[in-house]
C-alpha angles and dihedrals in degrees: 000000000000116000089246091064106041140023122205117248120285129188086261095055090044087053090049093048092044090055092042094241114161113227143167127227121233118181125190138168105272114232120194109248089358091123125180093322092066095045091047093050093048094046096042093240130133108259088227091068093047105092126209125216109216122186112213140166136214129229089282091053091249109154125236139171127234123196112204137172110261092238095051135070125221118252100222093195092053092047095049091050092051098047095044101245128120097234142005128197139171117265121242108257091253095051093046088051089053093051097042104027088227131108115248104264089035102055118136128186088224122083098007119175092237125036108245132176110260124212121189127196101248097227088066086069090062096064122097094227135356138200115225135169114284096202104277137069110269094021127106128170124211116224143156105269092228086074084074094064105023099044108017092038097230117174118231118238138166106230105127121136130181118280 
């Protein structure tokens, strides 16, 4: 198959298959620093339904994952307060890669190298379908957002700020 039709398996898609999660594949041309705006534009999706996977750490350098709407930022203070830590900060790319096993820009919450707590912006769960990284740059999977809480065990939080 042509690259635009199918992606080879990743740890994320292996995890989805192992958990019997149905998903659709969405390939796009990865653009450095293009973010969810670029993928949404190329795929014809609303950026609000394209979910970014962010690897963060608390004050003790314990890693965690935050899932956020593509068109929103994470309020680090609100997140820290809700998860009961003093401080949350984004991991440096090389640290995020070590924790997740994925390159930044291709990070998925599924099939990570280390098991980490996952927090999801609660309004994501109200969407009928989302696109989220499938474990490789230029590759998103379409899933029912309930998979995040019901199968992955993500904890809903309210930490969205304006873009």
